[in-house]
Structures are given as C-alpha cells and as structure tokens.
All heavy atoms as atom14 arrays in JSON, in Angstrom:
{
  "sequence": "MGLLLIITNTQKLGCILFFIGCIPFLPIGFIGAFGARKHLNTIEEEKFLKQLDQ",
  "atom14_mask": [
    [1, 1, 1, 1, 1, 1, 1, 1, 0, 0, 0, 0, 0, 0],
    [1, 1, 1, 1, 0, 0, 0, 0, 0, 0, 0, 0, 0, 0],
    [1, 1, 1, 1, 1, 1, 1, 1, 0, 0, 0, 0, 0, 0],
    [1, 1, 1, 1, 1, 1, 1, 1, 0, 0, 0, 0, 0, 0],
    [1, 1, 1, 1, 1, 1, 1, 1, 0, 0, 0, 0, 0, 0],
    [1, 1, 1, 1, 1, 1, 1, 1, 0, 0, 0, 0, 0, 0],
    [1, 1, 1, 1, 1, 1, 1, 1, 0, 0, 0, 0, 0, 0],
    [1, 1, 1, 1, 1, 1, 1, 0, 0, 0, 0, 0, 0, 0],
    [1, 1, 1, 1, 1, 1, 1, 1, 0, 0, 0, 0, 0, 0],
    [1, 1, 1, 1, 1, 1, 1, 0, 0, 0, 0, 0, 0, 0],
    [1, 1, 1, 1, 1, 1, 1, 1, 1, 0, 0, 0, 0, 0],
    [1, 1, 1, 1, 1, 1, 1, 1, 1, 0, 0, 0, 0, 0],
    [1, 1, 1, 1, 1, 1, 1, 1, 0, 0, 0, 0, 0, 0],
    [1, 1, 1, 1, 0, 0, 0, 0, 0, 0, 0, 0, 0, 0],
    [1, 1, 1, 1, 1, 1, 0, 0, 0, 0, 0, 0, 0, 0],
    [1, 1, 1, 1, 1, 1, 1, 1, 0, 0, 0, 0, 0, 0],
    [1, 1, 1, 1, 1, 1, 1, 1, 0, 0, 0, 0, 0, 0],
    [1, 1, 1, 1, 1, 1, 1, 1, 1, 1, 1, 0, 0, 0],
    [1, 1, 1, 1, 1, 1, 1, 1, 1, 1, 1, 0, 0, 0],
    [1, 1, 1, 1, 1, 1, 1, 1, 0, 0, 0, 0, 0, 0],
    [1, 1, 1, 1, 0, 0, 0, 0, 0, 0, 0, 0, 0, 0],
    [1, 1, 1, 1, 1, 1, 0, 0, 0, 0, 0, 0, 0, 0],
    [1, 1, 1, 1, 1, 1, 1, 1, 0, 0, 0, 0, 0, 0],
    [1, 1, 1, 1, 1, 1, 1, 0, 0, 0, 0, 0, 0, 0],
    [1, 1, 1, 1, 1, 1, 1, 1, 1, 1, 1, 0, 0, 0],
    [1, 1, 1, 1, 1, 1, 1, 1, 0, 0, 0, 0, 0, 0],
    [1, 1, 1, 1, 1, 1, 1, 0, 0, 0, 0, 0, 0, 0],
    [1, 1, 1, 1, 1, 1, 1, 1, 0, 0, 0, 0, 0, 0],
    [1, 1, 1, 1, 0, 0, 0, 0, 0, 0, 0, 0, 0, 0],
    [1, 1, 1, 1, 1, 1, 1, 1, 1, 1, 1, 0, 0, 0],
    [1, 1, 1, 1, 1, 1, 1, 1, 0, 0, 0, 0, 0, 0],
    [1, 1, 1, 1, 0, 0, 0, 0, 0, 0, 0, 0, 0, 0],
    [1, 1, 1, 1, 1, 0, 0, 0, 0, 0, 0, 0, 0, 0],
    [1, 1, 1, 1, 1, 1, 1, 1, 1, 1, 1, 0, 0, 0],
    [1, 1, 1, 1, 0, 0, 0, 0, 0, 0, 0, 0, 0, 0],
    [1, 1, 1, 1, 1, 0, 0, 0, 0, 0, 0, 0, 0, 0],
    [1, 1, 1, 1, 1, 1, 1, 1, 1, 1, 1, 0, 0, 0],
    [1, 1, 1, 1, 1, 1, 1, 1, 1, 0, 0, 0, 0, 0],
    [1, 1, 1, 1, 1, 1, 1, 1, 1, 1, 0, 0, 0, 0],
    [1, 1, 1, 1, 1, 1, 1, 1, 0, 0, 0, 0, 0, 0],
    [1, 1, 1, 1, 1, 1, 1, 1, 0, 0, 0, 0, 0, 0],
    [1, 1, 1, 1, 1, 1, 1, 0, 0, 0, 0, 0, 0, 0],
    [1, 1, 1, 1, 1, 1, 1, 1, 0, 0, 0, 0, 0, 0],
    [1, 1, 1, 1, 1, 1, 1, 1, 1, 0, 0, 0, 0, 0],
    [1, 1, 1, 1, 1, 1, 1, 1, 1, 0, 0, 0, 0, 0],
    [1, 1, 1, 1, 1, 1, 1, 1, 1, 0, 0, 0, 0, 0],
    [1, 1, 1, 1, 1, 1, 1, 1, 1, 0, 0, 0, 0, 0],
    [1, 1, 1, 1, 1, 1, 1, 1, 1, 1, 1, 0, 0, 0],
    [1, 1, 1, 1, 1, 1, 1, 1, 0, 0, 0, 0, 0, 0],
    [1, 1, 1, 1, 1, 1, 1, 1, 1, 0, 0, 0, 0, 0],
    [1, 1, 1, 1, 1, 1, 1, 1, 1, 0, 0, 0, 0, 0],
    [1, 1, 1, 1, 1, 1, 1, 1, 0, 0, 0, 0, 0, 0],
    [1, 1, 1, 1, 1, 1, 1, 1, 0, 0, 0, 0, 0, 0],
    [1, 1, 1, 1, 1, 1, 1, 1, 1, 0, 0, 0, 0, 0]
  ],
  "atom14_positions": [
    [[112.22, 100.65, 131.01], [112.43, 100.41, 129.55], [111.42, 101.3, 128.75], [111.91, 101.82, 127.75], [111.98, 98.87, 129.27], [112.23, 98.45, 127.81], [114.05, 98.41, 127.6], [113.94, 97.64, 126.03], [0.0, 0.0, 0.0], [0.0, 0.0, 0.0], [0.0, 0.0, 0.0], [0.0, 0.0, 0.0], [0.0, 0.0, 0.0], [0.0, 0.0, 0.0]],
    [[110.2, 101.45, 129.1], [109.28, 102.23, 128.36], [109.71, 103.68, 128.29], [109.6, 104.44, 127.28], [0.0, 0.0, 0.0], [0.0, 0.0, 0.0], [0.0, 0.0, 0.0], [0.0, 0.0, 0.0], [0.0, 0.0, 0.0], [0.0, 0.0, 0.0], [0.0, 0.0, 0.0], [0.0, 0.0, 0.0], [0.0, 0.0, 0.0], [0.0, 0.0, 0.0]],
    [[110.11, 104.19, 129.39], [110.63, 105.6, 129.64], [111.8, 105.79, 128.59], [111.88, 106.9, 128.02], [110.93, 105.97, 131.03], [111.15, 107.37, 131.29], [110.04, 108.25, 130.92], [111.61, 107.5, 132.75], [0.0, 0.0, 0.0], [0.0, 0.0, 0.0], [0.0, 0.0, 0.0], [0.0, 0.0, 0.0], [0.0, 0.0, 0.0], [0.0, 0.0, 0.0]],
    [[112.73, 104.89, 128.61], [113.94, 104.99, 127.64], [113.43, 105.11, 126.21], [113.98, 105.83, 125.47], [114.79, 103.78, 127.93], [116.1, 103.84, 127.02], [116.95, 105.03, 127.5], [116.85, 102.56, 127.4], [0.0, 0.0, 0.0], [0.0, 0.0, 0.0], [0.0, 0.0, 0.0], [0.0, 0.0, 0.0], [0.0, 0.0, 0.0], [0.0, 0.0, 0.0]],
    [[112.46, 104.29, 125.88], [111.95, 104.27, 124.46], [111.26, 105.6, 124.11], [111.37, 106.08, 123.09], [111.01, 103.15, 124.21], [111.7, 101.8, 124.1], [110.67, 100.72, 123.97], [112.68, 101.84, 122.87], [0.0, 0.0, 0.0], [0.0, 0.0, 0.0], [0.0, 0.0, 0.0], [0.0, 0.0, 0.0], [0.0, 0.0, 0.0], [0.0, 0.0, 0.0]],
    [[110.54, 106.22, 125.11], [109.95, 107.45, 124.95], [111.0, 108.57, 124.68], [110.87, 109.41, 123.82], [109.11, 107.89, 126.11], [107.82, 106.9, 126.33], [108.58, 109.32, 126.12], [107.09, 107.08, 127.56], [0.0, 0.0, 0.0], [0.0, 0.0, 0.0], [0.0, 0.0, 0.0], [0.0, 0.0, 0.0], [0.0, 0.0, 0.0], [0.0, 0.0, 0.0]],
    [[112.08, 108.51, 125.39], [113.07, 109.52, 125.28], [113.81, 109.3, 123.93], [114.34, 110.26, 123.3], [114.08, 109.4, 126.43], [113.4, 109.77, 127.74], [115.26, 110.26, 126.21], [114.16, 109.6, 128.94], [0.0, 0.0, 0.0], [0.0, 0.0, 0.0], [0.0, 0.0, 0.0], [0.0, 0.0, 0.0], [0.0, 0.0, 0.0], [0.0, 0.0, 0.0]],
    [[114.07, 108.13, 123.45], [114.72, 107.87, 122.24], [113.96, 107.81, 120.92], [114.31, 107.4, 119.95], [115.5, 106.43, 122.24], [114.61, 105.5, 122.48], [116.45, 106.48, 123.42], [0.0, 0.0, 0.0], [0.0, 0.0, 0.0], [0.0, 0.0, 0.0], [0.0, 0.0, 0.0], [0.0, 0.0, 0.0], [0.0, 0.0, 0.0], [0.0, 0.0, 0.0]],
    [[112.77, 108.51, 120.89], [112.03, 108.85, 119.8], [111.21, 107.79, 119.25], [110.64, 107.88, 118.14], [112.95, 109.46, 118.7], [112.09, 110.24, 117.76], [111.09, 110.74, 118.03], [112.71, 110.39, 116.5], [0.0, 0.0, 0.0], [0.0, 0.0, 0.0], [0.0, 0.0, 0.0], [0.0, 0.0, 0.0], [0.0, 0.0, 0.0], [0.0, 0.0, 0.0]],
    [[110.99, 106.7, 119.97], [110.05, 105.68, 119.68], [108.92, 105.87, 120.68], [108.72, 104.93, 121.51], [110.57, 104.3, 119.51], [111.29, 104.04, 120.82], [111.62, 104.02, 118.43], [0.0, 0.0, 0.0], [0.0, 0.0, 0.0], [0.0, 0.0, 0.0], [0.0, 0.0, 0.0], [0.0, 0.0, 0.0], [0.0, 0.0, 0.0], [0.0, 0.0, 0.0]],
    [[108.24, 106.97, 120.67], [107.31, 107.37, 121.62], [106.02, 106.42, 121.8], [105.72, 106.11, 122.89], [106.86, 108.75, 121.44], [107.99, 109.75, 121.61], [107.5, 111.19, 121.39], [106.44, 111.53, 121.11], [108.5, 112.15, 121.49], [0.0, 0.0, 0.0], [0.0, 0.0, 0.0], [0.0, 0.0, 0.0], [0.0, 0.0, 0.0], [0.0, 0.0, 0.0]],
    [[105.47, 106.02, 120.72], [104.3, 105.15, 120.85], [104.61, 103.88, 121.47], [103.92, 103.47, 122.38], [103.6, 104.99, 119.48], [102.43, 104.31, 119.53], [101.68, 104.39, 118.21], [100.26, 103.7, 118.24], [99.52, 103.77, 116.96], [0.0, 0.0, 0.0], [0.0, 0.0, 0.0], [0.0, 0.0, 0.0], [0.0, 0.0, 0.0], [0.0, 0.0, 0.0]],
    [[105.64, 103.22, 121.07], [105.96, 101.87, 121.66], [106.38, 102.08, 123.13], [106.03, 101.29, 123.99], [107.19, 101.2, 120.88], [107.64, 99.94, 121.4], [106.55, 98.92, 121.46], [108.82, 99.39, 120.66], [0.0, 0.0, 0.0], [0.0, 0.0, 0.0], [0.0, 0.0, 0.0], [0.0, 0.0, 0.0], [0.0, 0.0, 0.0], [0.0, 0.0, 0.0]],
    [[107.09, 103.18, 123.42], [107.56, 103.52, 124.81], [106.36, 103.72, 125.67], [106.39, 103.26, 126.83], [0.0, 0.0, 0.0], [0.0, 0.0, 0.0], [0.0, 0.0, 0.0], [0.0, 0.0, 0.0], [0.0, 0.0, 0.0], [0.0, 0.0, 0.0], [0.0, 0.0, 0.0], [0.0, 0.0, 0.0], [0.0, 0.0, 0.0], [0.0, 0.0, 0.0]],
    [[105.34, 104.5, 125.2], [104.2, 104.67, 125.98], [103.43, 103.39, 126.4], [102.91, 103.25, 127.4], [103.17, 105.69, 125.26], [103.89, 107.38, 125.4], [0.0, 0.0, 0.0], [0.0, 0.0, 0.0], [0.0, 0.0, 0.0], [0.0, 0.0, 0.0], [0.0, 0.0, 0.0], [0.0, 0.0, 0.0], [0.0, 0.0, 0.0], [0.0, 0.0, 0.0]],
    [[103.42, 102.57, 125.26], [102.59, 101.3, 125.48], [103.34, 100.45, 126.58], [102.75, 99.87, 127.47], [102.45, 100.56, 124.13], [101.44, 101.35, 123.28], [101.99, 99.14, 124.41], [101.4, 100.84, 121.8], [0.0, 0.0, 0.0], [0.0, 0.0, 0.0], [0.0, 0.0, 0.0], [0.0, 0.0, 0.0], [0.0, 0.0, 0.0], [0.0, 0.0, 0.0]],
    [[104.68, 100.33, 126.41], [105.42, 99.56, 127.33], [105.33, 100.19, 128.79], [105.25, 99.47, 129.84], [106.88, 99.38, 126.99], [107.11, 98.46, 125.73], [108.63, 98.55, 125.38], [106.64, 97.11, 126.07], [0.0, 0.0, 0.0], [0.0, 0.0, 0.0], [0.0, 0.0, 0.0], [0.0, 0.0, 0.0], [0.0, 0.0, 0.0], [0.0, 0.0, 0.0]],
    [[105.42, 101.51, 128.82], [105.4, 102.1, 130.13], [103.95, 101.94, 130.68], [103.83, 101.58, 131.99], [105.5, 103.61, 129.97], [105.64, 104.36, 131.26], [106.91, 104.31, 131.95], [104.65, 105.07, 131.79], [107.06, 105.04, 133.23], [104.8, 105.84, 133.01], [105.98, 105.69, 133.67], [0.0, 0.0, 0.0], [0.0, 0.0, 0.0], [0.0, 0.0, 0.0]],
    [[102.92, 101.98, 129.99], [101.45, 101.72, 130.45], [101.45, 100.36, 131.05], [100.87, 100.08, 132.08], [100.54, 101.93, 129.3], [99.07, 101.81, 129.68], [98.47, 102.88, 130.32], [98.36, 100.78, 129.37], [97.16, 102.89, 130.61], [97.08, 100.67, 129.78], [96.4, 101.74, 130.27], [0.0, 0.0, 0.0], [0.0, 0.0, 0.0], [0.0, 0.0, 0.0]],
    [[101.93, 99.3, 130.26], [101.87, 97.96, 130.75], [102.75, 97.75, 131.97], [102.24, 97.0, 132.92], [102.33, 96.95, 129.58], [101.29, 96.98, 128.5], [102.55, 95.55, 130.18], [101.79, 96.35, 127.17], [0.0, 0.0, 0.0], [0.0, 0.0, 0.0], [0.0, 0.0, 0.0], [0.0, 0.0, 0.0], [0.0, 0.0, 0.0], [0.0, 0.0, 0.0]],
    [[103.74, 98.44, 132.05], [104.66, 98.42, 133.21], [104.03, 98.82, 134.59], [104.36, 98.55, 135.67], [0.0, 0.0, 0.0], [0.0, 0.0, 0.0], [0.0, 0.0, 0.0], [0.0, 0.0, 0.0], [0.0, 0.0, 0.0], [0.0, 0.0, 0.0], [0.0, 0.0, 0.0], [0.0, 0.0, 0.0], [0.0, 0.0, 0.0], [0.0, 0.0, 0.0]],
    [[103.06, 99.74, 134.37], [102.49, 100.51, 135.6], [101.36, 99.54, 136.15], [101.0, 99.8, 137.33], [101.78, 101.79, 135.1], [103.05, 103.1, 134.79], [0.0, 0.0, 0.0], [0.0, 0.0, 0.0], [0.0, 0.0, 0.0], [0.0, 0.0, 0.0], [0.0, 0.0, 0.0], [0.0, 0.0, 0.0], [0.0, 0.0, 0.0], [0.0, 0.0, 0.0]],
    [[100.89, 98.64, 135.34], [99.78, 97.78, 135.86], [100.16, 96.98, 137.16], [99.31, 97.03, 138.1], [99.33, 96.8, 134.75], [98.73, 97.59, 133.59], [98.36, 95.65, 135.28], [98.36, 96.78, 132.35], [0.0, 0.0, 0.0], [0.0, 0.0, 0.0], [0.0, 0.0, 0.0], [0.0, 0.0, 0.0], [0.0, 0.0, 0.0], [0.0, 0.0, 0.0]],
    [[101.3, 96.42, 137.34], [101.47, 95.73, 138.66], [101.5, 96.67, 139.83], [101.29, 96.28, 141.08], [102.78, 95.1, 138.4], [103.08, 95.06, 137.07], [102.37, 96.22, 136.5], [0.0, 0.0, 0.0], [0.0, 0.0, 0.0], [0.0, 0.0, 0.0], [0.0, 0.0, 0.0], [0.0, 0.0, 0.0], [0.0, 0.0, 0.0], [0.0, 0.0, 0.0]],
    [[101.69, 98.01, 139.71], [101.79, 98.92, 140.73], [100.6, 99.78, 140.83], [100.59, 100.93, 140.67], [102.99, 99.82, 140.61], [104.38, 99.1, 140.39], [104.92, 98.89, 139.16], [104.88, 98.43, 141.47], [106.08, 98.33, 139.01], [106.09, 97.85, 141.34], [106.63, 97.68, 140.16], [0.0, 0.0, 0.0], [0.0, 0.0, 0.0], [0.0, 0.0, 0.0]],
    [[99.33, 99.05, 141.14], [98.04, 99.65, 140.96], [97.92, 101.03, 141.66], [97.5, 101.9, 141.04], [97.06, 98.75, 141.55], [96.77, 97.54, 140.52], [95.7, 96.71, 141.06], [96.24, 98.12, 139.13], [0.0, 0.0, 0.0], [0.0, 0.0, 0.0], [0.0, 0.0, 0.0], [0.0, 0.0, 0.0], [0.0, 0.0, 0.0], [0.0, 0.0, 0.0]],
    [[98.1, 101.16, 142.94], [97.85, 102.54, 143.49], [98.66, 103.65, 142.78], [98.17, 104.67, 142.41], [98.16, 102.44, 144.98], [98.2, 101.03, 145.26], [98.62, 100.29, 143.92], [0.0, 0.0, 0.0], [0.0, 0.0, 0.0], [0.0, 0.0, 0.0], [0.0, 0.0, 0.0], [0.0, 0.0, 0.0], [0.0, 0.0, 0.0], [0.0, 0.0, 0.0]],
    [[99.94, 103.43, 142.77], [100.88, 104.5, 142.18], [100.89, 104.42, 140.75], [101.05, 105.42, 139.97], [102.3, 104.38, 142.86], [102.17, 104.65, 144.27], [103.25, 105.38, 142.19], [103.38, 104.47, 145.12], [0.0, 0.0, 0.0], [0.0, 0.0, 0.0], [0.0, 0.0, 0.0], [0.0, 0.0, 0.0], [0.0, 0.0, 0.0], [0.0, 0.0, 0.0]],
    [[100.64, 103.24, 140.12], [100.79, 103.03, 138.72], [99.69, 103.76, 137.84], [99.93, 104.04, 136.72], [0.0, 0.0, 0.0], [0.0, 0.0, 0.0], [0.0, 0.0, 0.0], [0.0, 0.0, 0.0], [0.0, 0.0, 0.0], [0.0, 0.0, 0.0], [0.0, 0.0, 0.0], [0.0, 0.0, 0.0], [0.0, 0.0, 0.0], [0.0, 0.0, 0.0]],
    [[98.6, 104.07, 138.55], [97.56, 104.82, 137.86], [98.04, 106.12, 137.37], [97.65, 106.58, 136.25], [96.37, 105.02, 138.84], [95.53, 103.87, 138.94], [95.06, 103.37, 140.2], [95.04, 103.18, 137.81], [94.33, 102.33, 140.33], [94.27, 102.02, 138.04], [93.94, 101.59, 139.27], [0.0, 0.0, 0.0], [0.0, 0.0, 0.0], [0.0, 0.0, 0.0]],
    [[98.9, 106.88, 138.17], [99.36, 108.16, 137.66], [100.2, 107.98, 136.46], [100.04, 108.7, 135.38], [100.2, 108.73, 138.82], [99.44, 109.04, 140.1], [100.95, 110.06, 138.38], [100.19, 109.35, 141.36], [0.0, 0.0, 0.0], [0.0, 0.0, 0.0], [0.0, 0.0, 0.0], [0.0, 0.0, 0.0], [0.0, 0.0, 0.0], [0.0, 0.0, 0.0]],
    [[101.16, 107.0, 136.43], [101.97, 106.78, 135.26], [101.1, 106.34, 134.15], [101.4, 106.73, 132.98], [0.0, 0.0, 0.0], [0.0, 0.0, 0.0], [0.0, 0.0, 0.0], [0.0, 0.0, 0.0], [0.0, 0.0, 0.0], [0.0, 0.0, 0.0], [0.0, 0.0, 0.0], [0.0, 0.0, 0.0], [0.0, 0.0, 0.0], [0.0, 0.0, 0.0]],
    [[100.1, 105.46, 134.33], [99.26, 104.91, 133.28], [98.4, 106.02, 132.57], [98.28, 106.07, 131.41], [98.38, 103.9, 133.78], [0.0, 0.0, 0.0], [0.0, 0.0, 0.0], [0.0, 0.0, 0.0], [0.0, 0.0, 0.0], [0.0, 0.0, 0.0], [0.0, 0.0, 0.0], [0.0, 0.0, 0.0], [0.0, 0.0, 0.0], [0.0, 0.0, 0.0]],
    [[97.91, 106.96, 133.43], [97.17, 108.06, 132.92], [98.08, 109.09, 132.12], [97.66, 109.58, 130.98], [96.53, 108.92, 134.07], [95.38, 108.22, 134.64], [95.04, 108.23, 135.96], [94.41, 107.54, 133.87], [94.07, 107.61, 136.69], [93.29, 106.88, 134.41], [93.13, 107.01, 135.88], [0.0, 0.0, 0.0], [0.0, 0.0, 0.0], [0.0, 0.0, 0.0]],
    [[99.25, 109.19, 132.53], [100.32, 110.05, 131.86], [100.57, 109.46, 130.52], [100.66, 110.08, 129.48], [0.0, 0.0, 0.0], [0.0, 0.0, 0.0], [0.0, 0.0, 0.0], [0.0, 0.0, 0.0], [0.0, 0.0, 0.0], [0.0, 0.0, 0.0], [0.0, 0.0, 0.0], [0.0, 0.0, 0.0], [0.0, 0.0, 0.0], [0.0, 0.0, 0.0]],
    [[100.86, 108.17, 130.49], [101.19, 107.38, 129.21], [99.99, 107.43, 128.25], [100.17, 107.58, 127.07], [101.55, 106.01, 129.56], [0.0, 0.0, 0.0], [0.0, 0.0, 0.0], [0.0, 0.0, 0.0], [0.0, 0.0, 0.0], [0.0, 0.0, 0.0], [0.0, 0.0, 0.0], [0.0, 0.0, 0.0], [0.0, 0.0, 0.0], [0.0, 0.0, 0.0]],
    [[98.81, 107.32, 128.74], [97.62, 107.25, 127.94], [97.46, 108.75, 127.34], [97.07, 108.86, 126.13], [96.38, 106.86, 128.72], [95.16, 106.8, 127.97], [95.32, 105.66, 126.98], [94.57, 106.0, 125.69], [94.86, 105.41, 124.55], [95.7, 104.51, 124.4], [94.11, 105.83, 123.52], [0.0, 0.0, 0.0], [0.0, 0.0, 0.0], [0.0, 0.0, 0.0]],
    [[97.72, 109.65, 128.12], [97.51, 111.17, 127.69], [98.53, 111.32, 126.52], [98.24, 112.1, 125.56], [97.67, 112.04, 128.74], [97.51, 113.63, 128.43], [97.82, 114.52, 129.46], [97.6, 115.99, 129.18], [97.97, 116.84, 130.21], [0.0, 0.0, 0.0], [0.0, 0.0, 0.0], [0.0, 0.0, 0.0], [0.0, 0.0, 0.0], [0.0, 0.0, 0.0]],
    [[99.73, 110.93, 126.71], [100.78, 111.03, 125.65], [100.41, 110.35, 124.37], [100.7, 110.81, 123.28], [102.19, 110.72, 126.16], [103.28, 111.14, 125.28], [103.62, 112.47, 125.15], [104.14, 110.4, 124.5], [104.62, 112.56, 124.33], [104.82, 111.4, 123.9], [0.0, 0.0, 0.0], [0.0, 0.0, 0.0], [0.0, 0.0, 0.0], [0.0, 0.0, 0.0]],
    [[99.87, 109.11, 124.52], [99.44, 108.38, 123.32], [98.24, 109.24, 122.58], [98.24, 109.19, 121.32], [98.91, 107.01, 123.67], [99.99, 105.93, 123.91], [99.25, 104.76, 124.43], [100.71, 105.65, 122.67], [0.0, 0.0, 0.0], [0.0, 0.0, 0.0], [0.0, 0.0, 0.0], [0.0, 0.0, 0.0], [0.0, 0.0, 0.0], [0.0, 0.0, 0.0]],
    [[97.44, 109.79, 123.35], [96.31, 110.64, 122.7], [96.99, 111.75, 121.98], [96.36, 112.19, 120.94], [95.31, 111.03, 123.77], [94.46, 109.87, 124.22], [94.25, 108.83, 123.64], [93.87, 110.04, 125.47], [0.0, 0.0, 0.0], [0.0, 0.0, 0.0], [0.0, 0.0, 0.0], [0.0, 0.0, 0.0], [0.0, 0.0, 0.0], [0.0, 0.0, 0.0]],
    [[97.94, 112.38, 122.63], [98.6, 113.56, 121.93], [99.14, 113.1, 120.61], [99.12, 113.88, 119.64], [99.6, 114.22, 122.92], [99.04, 114.56, 124.13], [100.35, 115.31, 122.23], [0.0, 0.0, 0.0], [0.0, 0.0, 0.0], [0.0, 0.0, 0.0], [0.0, 0.0, 0.0], [0.0, 0.0, 0.0], [0.0, 0.0, 0.0], [0.0, 0.0, 0.0]],
    [[99.99, 112.0, 120.67], [100.61, 111.39, 119.45], [99.46, 111.28, 118.27], [99.67, 111.59, 117.13], [101.34, 110.2, 119.68], [102.48, 110.5, 120.59], [101.7, 109.43, 118.39], [103.16, 109.26, 121.09], [0.0, 0.0, 0.0], [0.0, 0.0, 0.0], [0.0, 0.0, 0.0], [0.0, 0.0, 0.0], [0.0, 0.0, 0.0], [0.0, 0.0, 0.0]],
    [[98.4, 110.59, 118.68], [97.31, 110.35, 117.78], [96.66, 111.61, 117.21], [96.33, 111.68, 116.13], [96.32, 109.33, 118.38], [96.76, 107.98, 118.66], [97.18, 107.18, 117.46], [96.49, 107.37, 116.36], [98.18, 106.49, 117.54], [0.0, 0.0, 0.0], [0.0, 0.0, 0.0], [0.0, 0.0, 0.0], [0.0, 0.0, 0.0], [0.0, 0.0, 0.0]],
    [[96.53, 112.58, 118.09], [95.91, 113.86, 117.67], [96.85, 114.52, 116.65], [96.36, 115.13, 115.66], [95.67, 114.76, 118.96], [95.12, 116.01, 118.53], [94.85, 116.96, 119.82], [95.11, 116.44, 120.95], [94.48, 118.22, 119.62], [0.0, 0.0, 0.0], [0.0, 0.0, 0.0], [0.0, 0.0, 0.0], [0.0, 0.0, 0.0], [0.0, 0.0, 0.0]],
    [[98.17, 114.58, 116.89], [99.03, 115.17, 116.01], [99.04, 114.49, 114.64], [99.1, 115.25, 113.62], [100.45, 115.2, 116.62], [100.64, 116.16, 117.72], [102.03, 115.96, 118.44], [102.79, 115.19, 118.02], [102.25, 116.75, 119.35], [0.0, 0.0, 0.0], [0.0, 0.0, 0.0], [0.0, 0.0, 0.0], [0.0, 0.0, 0.0], [0.0, 0.0, 0.0]],
    [[98.94, 113.23, 114.62], [98.91, 112.41, 113.4], [97.61, 112.74, 112.64], [97.62, 112.89, 111.39], [98.95, 110.98, 113.91], [99.07, 109.95, 112.67], [99.28, 108.62, 113.28], [98.82, 107.51, 112.4], [99.01, 106.11, 113.08], [0.0, 0.0, 0.0], [0.0, 0.0, 0.0], [0.0, 0.0, 0.0], [0.0, 0.0, 0.0], [0.0, 0.0, 0.0]],
    [[96.5, 112.79, 113.36], [95.16, 113.11, 112.73], [95.29, 114.55, 112.08], [94.73, 114.75, 110.94], [94.2, 113.07, 113.75], [92.81, 113.47, 113.28], [92.06, 112.7, 112.34], [92.21, 114.56, 113.67], [90.92, 112.96, 111.86], [90.93, 115.02, 113.13], [90.23, 114.22, 112.31], [0.0, 0.0, 0.0], [0.0, 0.0, 0.0], [0.0, 0.0, 0.0]],
    [[95.92, 115.63, 112.91], [95.95, 116.94, 112.34], [96.82, 117.01, 111.12], [96.6, 117.85, 110.26], [96.42, 117.82, 113.38], [95.39, 118.13, 114.59], [95.99, 118.97, 115.75], [94.13, 118.64, 114.11], [0.0, 0.0, 0.0], [0.0, 0.0, 0.0], [0.0, 0.0, 0.0], [0.0, 0.0, 0.0], [0.0, 0.0, 0.0], [0.0, 0.0, 0.0]],
    [[97.86, 116.2, 111.04], [98.76, 116.2, 109.92], [97.99, 115.64, 108.7], [98.14, 116.15, 107.55], [99.94, 115.41, 110.19], [101.04, 116.08, 110.96], [102.22, 115.17, 111.26], [103.26, 115.7, 112.17], [104.32, 114.89, 112.32], [0.0, 0.0, 0.0], [0.0, 0.0, 0.0], [0.0, 0.0, 0.0], [0.0, 0.0, 0.0], [0.0, 0.0, 0.0]],
    [[97.08, 114.64, 108.9], [96.35, 114.13, 107.8], [95.35, 115.14, 107.32], [95.03, 115.14, 106.06], [95.66, 112.89, 108.18], [96.51, 111.67, 108.42], [95.73, 110.4, 108.81], [94.53, 110.53, 109.32], [96.4, 109.31, 108.89], [0.0, 0.0, 0.0], [0.0, 0.0, 0.0], [0.0, 0.0, 0.0], [0.0, 0.0, 0.0], [0.0, 0.0, 0.0]],
    [[94.77, 115.93, 108.16], [93.84, 117.0, 107.7], [94.61, 118.07, 106.85], [93.91, 118.63, 106.04], [93.14, 117.62, 108.91], [92.09, 116.76, 109.65], [91.63, 117.56, 110.82], [91.02, 116.36, 108.7], [0.0, 0.0, 0.0], [0.0, 0.0, 0.0], [0.0, 0.0, 0.0], [0.0, 0.0, 0.0], [0.0, 0.0, 0.0], [0.0, 0.0, 0.0]],
    [[95.82, 118.37, 107.29], [96.59, 119.39, 106.46], [96.85, 118.94, 105.11], [97.14, 119.93, 104.14], [97.72, 119.85, 107.34], [97.42, 120.6, 108.57], [96.3, 121.28, 108.58], [98.2, 120.69, 109.43], [0.0, 0.0, 0.0], [0.0, 0.0, 0.0], [0.0, 0.0, 0.0], [0.0, 0.0, 0.0], [0.0, 0.0, 0.0], [0.0, 0.0, 0.0]],
    [[97.04, 117.72, 104.83], [97.47, 117.23, 103.57], [96.38, 117.4, 102.54], [95.39, 117.57, 102.25], [98.06, 115.84, 103.62], [99.17, 115.69, 104.38], [99.7, 114.25, 104.47], [98.98, 113.35, 103.99], [100.93, 114.12, 105.11], [0.0, 0.0, 0.0], [0.0, 0.0, 0.0], [0.0, 0.0, 0.0], [0.0, 0.0, 0.0], [0.0, 0.0, 0.0]]
  ]
}
C-alpha cells in the first residue's frame, strides 16, 4: 500500500505507511525502513530549499 502511494504522487504518506509496514519484518524490514526514511529526508530537504528560494 505504501509503495503504491509513493508511485501515485502522495510520497510523504506513502513513505510513512511503507516505514510502518516494514516494522513487523525486522531483519529485512530495516532495509526498507532506511530507504523510506531517506526518501522522507529528501522530501523535507526539497521543501526547505524551496522556502529559502522564495
């Protein structure tokens, strides 16, 4: 579900749902959780840089 939301342009919500979905699968889920967290950081960084440009 989270991956589908990431693809359909609601990236922040999709990353959060994907991150939560990775929790039950602890050993392998860490890889997905780190990827989702990295993408959330990228979204926040882009948002911050847009605010600086204005």
